[in-house]
C-alpha positions in Angstrom: 0.0 0.0 0.0 1.3 3.5 -1.0 1.9 6.1 1.8 -0.2 9.2 1.7 3.0 11.1 1.0 3.7 9.1 -2.2 0.0 9.3 -3.3 0.0 13.1 -2.9 3.3 13.3 -5.0 1.7 11.0 -7.6 -1.4 13.1 -7.8 0.6 16.3 -8.1 2.6 14.8 -10.9 -0.5 13.9 -12.8 -1.8 17.4 -12.4 1.5 18.8 -13.8 1.2 16.4 -16.8 -2.3 17.5 -17.4 -1.5 21.2 -17.2 1.5 20.7 -19.5 -0.7 18.9 -22.1 -3.3 21.6 -21.8 -0.7 24.4 -22.3 0.9 22.6 -25.4 -2.6 22.0 -27.0 -3.4 25.7 -26.3 -0.1 26.8 -28.0 -0.9 24.5 -30.9 -4.4 26.0 -31.3 -2.9 29.5 -31.2 -0.5 28.6 -34.0 -3.3 27.0 -36.2 -4.1 29.1 -39.3 -6.6 28.7 -42.0 -8.7 30.6 -44.5 -11.9 31.3 -42.5 -13.1 32.2 -39.1 -10.8 33.4 -36.3 -7.9 31.6 -37.9 -8.4 33.4 -41.3 -6.1 35.7 -43.1 -7.3 38.9 -41.3 -6.2 37.2 -38.0 -3.0 35.6 -39.1 -0.7 38.4 -37.7 -2.2 38.0 -34.2 -1.8 34.3 -34.0 1.9 34.3 -33.2 4.8 36.9 -33.0 6.3 34.8 -35.8 3.5 35.8 -38.1 3.6 39.5 -37.4 4.5 40.3 -41.0 1.2 39.0 -42.1 -0.3 42.1 -40.5 2.6 44.6 -40.5 4.6 43.8 -43.6 5.0 46.3 -46.4 5.7 43.9 -49.3 3.0 41.3 -49.0 1.5 38.9 -51.6 -0.7 38.2 -53.4 -1.5 41.4 -55.3 -3.9 42.6 -58.0 -2.1 42.8 -61.3 -2.8 46.1 -63.0 -0.9 49.1 -64.4 2.3 47.3 -64.7 5.3 49.0 -66.3 6.2 47.2 -69.5 9.9 46.6 -70.1 12.1 44.2 -72.0 12.9 41.8 -69.1 15.3 38.9 -69.0 13.9 35.5 -69.9 13.1 32.9 -67.2 15.3 30.0 -68.1 13.5 26.9 -67.1 15.5 23.7 -66.5 12.8 21.3 -65.8 13.0 17.5 -66.0 10.8 14.6 -65.1 9.9 13.9 -61.4 8.1 11.4 -59.4 4.5 12.5 -58.7 5.0 12.7 -54.9 1.6 14.2 -54.0 -0.1 14.9 -50.7 -2.7 16.9 -49.0 -0.9 19.2 -46.4 -4.0 20.4 -44.7 -4.0 23.7 -46.6 -3.7 22.6 -50.2 -2.6 19.9 -52.5 1.2 19.9 -52.9 3.7 17.9 -55.1 7.2 17.6 -53.8 9.7 17.1 -56.8 12.9 15.2 -57.3 16.1 17.3 -57.0 17.6 18.6 -60.3 14.8 20.9 -61.7 15.5 24.6 -61.5 15.1 28.0 -63.1 17.8 30.6 -63.7 16.7 34.2 -63.3 18.9 37.2 -63.6 22.0 34.8 -63.4 20.8 33.2 -60.1 19.9 29.5 -60.0 16.7 28.6 -58.0 16.1 25.0 -57.3 12.5 23.8 -57.6 11.2 22.3 -54.3 7.5 21.8 -54.8 4.4 23.0 -56.5 0.9 23.5 -55.1 -2.5 25.0 -55.8 -5.0 27.8 -54.6 -8.6 28.0 -55.5 -9.6 30.7 -56.6 -6.3 32.2 -57.8 -4.5 34.4 -55.3 -3.3 36.8 -57.8 -6.0 38.6 -59.8 -5.8 40.5 -63.1 -7.7 43.8 -63.0 -9.5 42.5 -60.0 -10.6 39.3 -61.7 -9.5 35.8 -60.2 -9.0 32.7 -62.2 -10.4 29.4 -61.0 -7.1 28.0 -59.8 -3.4 29.2 -59.5 -0.4 27.0 -59.4 2.7 28.0 -57.5 6.2 26.5 -58.4 8.4 27.3 -55.3 12.1 27.6 -56.0 14.9 28.4 -53.6 18.3 30.0 -54.1 20.8 27.7 -52.3 23.0 30.5 -51.3 20.7 33.1 -49.8 17.6 30.9 -49.0 15.5 33.6 -50.9 12.6 32.2 -53.0 11.5 32.7 -56.6 7.9 31.5 -57.2 6.5 31.0 -60.6 2.7 31.5 -60.7 0.4 30.3 -63.5 -3.3 31.0 -63.6 -5.3 28.0 -64.5 -8.6 28.5 -66.5 -11.4 26.2 -67.7 -11.1 24.8 -71.2 -12.9 22.2 -73.3 -10.9 19.1 -72.6 -8.7 17.5 -70.1 -5.1 18.7 -69.8 -3.1 15.5 -70.2 0.0 17.0 -68.7 -1.9 17.7 -65.4 -3.8 14.3 -65.3 -1.2 12.6 -63.2 -1.9 15.2 -60.5 -5.7 15.6 -60.8 -6.4 11.9 -61.1 -4.7 11.5 -57.6 -5.9 14.3 -55.6 -5.8 13.1 -51.8 -9.1 14.2 -50.1 -7.5 14.1 -46.6 -4.3 15.3 -45.1 -1.5 12.7 -45.0 2.1 12.0 -45.9 3.6 12.4 -49.4 3.2 9.4 -51.5 4.4 8.8 -55.1 1.3 8.2 -57.4 1.1 7.0 -61.0 3.7 7.8 -63.6 6.4 10.5 -63.4 5.4 14.0 -64.3 7.0 16.0 -67.1 7.4 19.2 -65.2 8.0 21.3 -68.4 4.7 20.1 -69.9 3.0 21.9 -67.0 4.0 25.2 -68.3 2.5 27.3 -71.1 4.4 27.6 -74.3 4.6 31.5 -74.0 6.6 32.4 -70.9 6.5 36.1 -70.6 5.6 37.3 -67.1 4.8 39.9 -64.5 7.3 40.4 -61.7 7.5 42.0 -58.2 9.1 41.6 -54.9 6.7 40.1 -52.3 6.1 37.5 -49.6 4.8 34.1 -49.0 1.0 34.0 -49.2 0.7 31.8 -46.0 2.2 32.3 -42.5 4.8 33.4 -41.6 4.4 35.8 -44.7 8.1 36.3 -45.1 9.1 38.9 -47.5 11.7 36.9 -49.3 9.9 36.0 -52.7 10.7 37.2 -56.2 7.3 36.7 -57.9 7.2 35.5 -61.5 3.6 35.4 -62.6 3.4 34.0 -66.1 0.9 36.2 -68.2 -0.4 33.3 -70.3 -2.8 30.9 -68.5 -3.0 27.2 -68.7 -6.3 25.5 -69.6 -7.7 22.5 -67.6 -11.0 20.8 -68.1 -13.9 21.9 -65.8 -13.9 18.5 -64.3 -10.2 18.8 -63.4 -10.8 22.0 -61.7 -14.0 20.6 -60.0 -11.8 17.7 -58.6 -9.7 20.2 -56.7 -12.3 22.5 -55.5 -14.3 19.5 -54.1 -11.3 19.3 -51.6 -10.3 23.0 -51.3 -12.5 25.9 -52.5 -11.3 29.1 -50.8 -7.7 28.5 -49.9 -6.6 31.8 -51.3 -5.3 34.9 -49.4 -7.0 38.1 -50.4 -4.8 40.5 -52.4 -2.6 43.0 -50.5 -1.6 46.6 -51.3 1.2 47.0 -53.8 2.3 50.2 -52.1 5.5 51.7 -53.5 6.9 48.5 -55.0 7.6 48.1 -58.8 5.3 45.9 -60.9 6.9 45.1 -64.2 5.5 43.2 -67.2 7.8 41.6 -69.8 7.3 43.1 -73.3 8.1 39.8 -75.1 
């Protein structure tokens, strides 16, 4: 039989464990973010000090594309190859992690492709109008850690886009771990043939909203079938941050 002293100590230990678990759960809840309610975009900056830029930043993304200055900009050099279709639902979007080796070169800097993912509707708008979907190809400079994100608006066409079929035929409805599905993807085939673009300096469009992104938004959309778009929006319909003020930043459009 345990003495009262040991029973009291055991009870105190259980209380400490319970309080610790409650505190950890509370902290986890505080850091949860989403696209609606009190965890939605208008509240991101208050969820954590780490997310302060979401409220206070001066170079936030996405933006409405209008009144861009037209210049003869350098080409984006795409060095895309095949990759396993390692697809997963991360709780905020559908993401595909890509095999090492694919990259872009922009202004003489190589940015390695890490992953791509989707937003519905598009986060960037053109003269106030969103597209049904937007895809973001996320690249990172190995030296500085800065990002270059290539964005493409996805619109509804008359037939299935075969290049995207490997992704849209395997959309996971629930959050889970990355898993290779189907045949390898031709990453270059996901791009439009014309690759002129808009560009500006901005941020991540999700917490912590870090202002480390060179945005390269291709100005020619890619068409998907309405059924392909519907397959995504059946899972995520509204995972887009509202547009942010451009402020004093330059917005440039390639004249090519």
